[in-house]
C-alpha positions as CSV (number, residue, x, y, z in Angstrom):
1,V,-17.4,11.1,-10.4
2,L,-14.3,12.7,-9.1
3,F,-10.9,11.7,-10.5
4,V,-7.8,12.6,-8.6
5,N,-4.8,12.3,-10.9
6,D,-1.7,11.9,-8.6
7,G,0.9,13.3,-11.0
8,S,0.7,10.5,-13.5
9,R,3.2,10.5,-16.4
10,D,1.3,8.5,-18.8
11,K,-1.8,9.6,-20.8
12,T,-4.2,9.5,-17.9
13,L,-4.8,13.3,-17.8
14,E,-5.2,13.4,-21.6
15,H,-7.9,10.7,-21.4
16,L,-9.7,12.3,-18.4
17,K,-9.8,15.7,-20.1
18,K,-11.9,14.2,-22.9
19,H,-14.7,13.7,-20.4
20,T,-14.6,17.0,-18.6
21,S,-17.5,18.5,-20.7
22,N,-19.7,16.0,-18.8
23,P,-20.9,18.0,-15.7
24,S,-21.0,14.7,-13.7
25,I,-17.2,14.3,-14.1
26,K,-14.6,16.4,-12.2
27,V,-10.9,16.0,-12.5
28,I,-8.3,17.2,-10.0
29,T,-4.7,16.8,-11.1
30,F,-1.4,17.1,-9.2
31,Y,1.6,18.2,-11.2
32,R,3.8,15.7,-9.3
33,N,3.1,12.5,-7.4
34,F,2.2,13.2,-3.8
35,G,1.2,9.7,-2.9
36,H,-1.9,7.6,-2.4
37,Q,-2.9,9.0,1.0
38,V,-2.7,12.6,-0.1
39,A,-4.7,11.8,-3.3
40,L,-7.4,10.1,-1.2
41,T,-7.5,13.0,1.2
42,C,-7.9,15.4,-1.6
43,G,-10.8,13.4,-3.0
44,Y,-12.5,13.3,0.4
45,M,-12.1,17.1,0.7
46,H,-13.8,17.7,-2.7
47,A,-16.4,15.0,-2.8
48,K,-20.0,16.2,-2.3
49,G,-22.2,13.1,-2.0
50,D,-24.2,11.7,0.9
51,C,-21.6,8.9,0.8
52,V,-18.2,8.6,-0.9
53,I,-16.7,5.5,-2.5
54,S,-13.0,5.5,-3.2
55,I,-11.6,3.1,-5.8
56,D,-8.3,2.9,-7.6
57,A,-8.5,3.6,-11.3
58,D,-6.7,0.3,-12.3
59,L,-10.0,-1.5,-11.6
60,Q,-8.3,-4.4,-9.9
61,D,-11.1,-4.0,-7.4
62,P,-14.5,-4.7,-9.0
63,P,-16.8,-1.7,-9.3
64,E,-19.7,-4.3,-9.6
65,I,-19.8,-4.6,-5.8
66,I,-20.5,-0.9,-5.3
67,T,-24.3,-1.7,-5.5
68,D,-23.8,-4.1,-2.5
69,M,-21.9,-1.4,-0.6
70,I,-24.6,1.1,-1.1
71,E,-27.3,-1.4,0.1
72,K,-25.3,-1.9,3.3
73,W,-25.0,1.9,3.7
74,K,-28.7,2.3,3.2
75,K,-29.3,-0.2,6.0
76,G,-27.2,1.9,8.5
77,A,-23.5,1.1,7.9
78,M,-21.4,4.3,7.9
79,I,-18.3,2.5,6.6
80,V,-18.5,-0.4,4.1
81,Y,-15.2,-2.0,3.4
82,A,-14.6,-4.1,0.3
83,K,-12.7,-7.1,1.9
84,R,-10.6,-9.4,-0.2
85,E,-11.4,-13.1,0.2
86,K,-8.7,-14.0,-2.4
87,R,-5.9,-12.1,-4.0
88,E,-5.2,-13.5,-7.5
89,G,-1.8,-12.8,-9.0
90,E,-0.1,-11.5,-6.0
91,G,3.1,-13.2,-4.9
92,F,3.7,-14.9,-1.6
93,M,5.9,-12.1,-0.3
94,K,3.3,-9.4,-1.0
95,K,0.6,-11.4,0.8
96,W,2.8,-12.4,3.7
97,S,4.2,-8.9,4.3
98,A,0.6,-7.4,4.3
99,H,-0.5,-10.1,6.7
100,M,2.4,-9.5,9.0
101,F,2.0,-5.8,8.9
102,Y,-1.6,-5.9,10.0
103,K,-0.8,-8.5,12.7
104,F,2.0,-6.2,14.0
105,I,0.0,-2.9,13.9
106,N,-3.0,-4.5,15.5
107,F,-0.7,-5.8,18.3
108,L,0.7,-2.3,18.8
109,S,-2.6,-0.4,18.5
110,D,-5.7,-0.1,20.7
111,V,-7.7,0.5,17.5
112,P,-8.2,-2.7,15.4
113,I,-7.5,-2.0,11.8
114,P,-9.3,-4.4,9.5
115,Q,-7.1,-6.9,7.5
116,E,-7.5,-7.7,3.8
117,V,-9.1,-4.3,3.1
118,G,-7.5,-1.5,1.1
119,D,-8.8,1.9,0.2
120,F,-11.8,0.6,-1.8
121,R,-14.5,1.5,0.7
122,L,-17.7,3.5,1.1
123,L,-17.8,6.3,3.7
124,D,-20.9,8.1,4.9
125,R,-20.8,11.9,4.6
126,K,-20.4,12.2,8.4
127,V,-17.3,9.9,8.3
128,V,-15.9,12.0,5.5
129,E,-16.5,15.2,7.4
130,F,-14.8,13.6,10.5
131,L,-11.7,12.7,8.4
132,N,-11.6,16.2,6.8
133,S,-11.6,17.7,10.3
134,L,-8.6,15.8,11.6
135,P,-5.3,17.8,11.8
136,E,-2.9,15.0,10.7
137,Q,-0.6,16.0,8.0
138,S,1.0,12.6,7.5
139,R,-2.2,10.4,7.2
140,F,-2.7,6.7,7.5
141,L,-6.3,6.6,6.3
142,R,-6.9,2.9,6.9
143,G,-6.2,3.6,10.6
144,L,-8.1,7.0,10.8
145,V,-11.2,5.5,9.2
146,A,-11.2,2.7,11.8
147,W,-10.3,5.0,14.6
148,G,-13.6,6.9,14.3
149,G,-15.5,3.9,15.5
150,Y,-18.5,4.3,13.1
151,P,-20.9,1.3,12.4
152,T,-19.1,-0.9,9.9
153,E,-20.0,-3.6,7.4
154,Y,-18.1,-5.6,4.8
155,V,-18.6,-6.7,1.2
156,Y,-16.4,-9.6,0.1
157,F,-14.7,-10.1,-3.2
158,T,-11.9,-11.8,-5.1
159,R,-9.2,-9.4,-6.1
160,E,-8.4,-10.2,-9.7
161,R,-4.9,-10.4,-11.2
162,R,-3.7,-7.1,-12.7
163,H,-4.6,-7.2,-16.4
164,T,-2.3,-4.5,-17.7
165,G,0.5,-2.4,-16.4
166,K,2.3,-2.8,-13.1
167,T,2.0,-1.4,-9.7
168,H,3.9,1.9,-9.0
169,Y,3.6,1.2,-5.3
170,T,7.2,0.4,-4.6
171,L,8.6,-1.4,-1.6
172,S,9.9,1.9,-0.2
173,R,6.4,3.4,-0.4
174,M,4.9,0.3,1.3
175,I,7.5,0.7,4.1
176,N,6.7,4.4,4.5
177,L,3.0,3.7,4.7
178,A,3.7,1.0,7.3
179,L,5.8,3.3,9.3
180,D,3.2,6.1,9.2
181,G,0.6,3.6,10.4
182,I,2.8,2.2,13.2
183,T,3.8,5.7,14.5
184,S,0.3,7.1,14.2
185,F,-1.5,4.2,15.9
186,S,1.0,2.7,18.3
187,T,0.2,3.0,22.0
188,K,3.0,0.6,22.9
């Protein structure tokens, strides 16, 4: 298990360090927050498995479906997306803006980017190596993963309401991610 601590200011690193004596757990920590896409890229660069599963540490996405993701991978899928059927506890504006963003980017792009998926996904080692070989500095991984054209499957789930804490993904960060996606994948 590889944890990428993206410059957290709470006690995350302190808690992670308690487990570093376990050789199955590795921790990479940034001294400041570089953002979700950089943290994921770092994880992909350091992951060693035959497949790699990325999941946010807040556990809003259910780790219980990882077994289903691995089964689909064993049957030949090189990308297995965890796709949200329902989004509990998210406001109308969040759901609407996400829906409109994907409608807009898929209108502009020749590469269809799946809707209702985030960064909770399984990638085959070949897909990870492909991503690691790309020269992009400002990455929109949801688009880059789809762009490779690898065989894809989905596992469906209900995204639960956040139980503790609050998102640190501000409106300005969402807009920056959207602009990265649009400028990276727009052919129009």
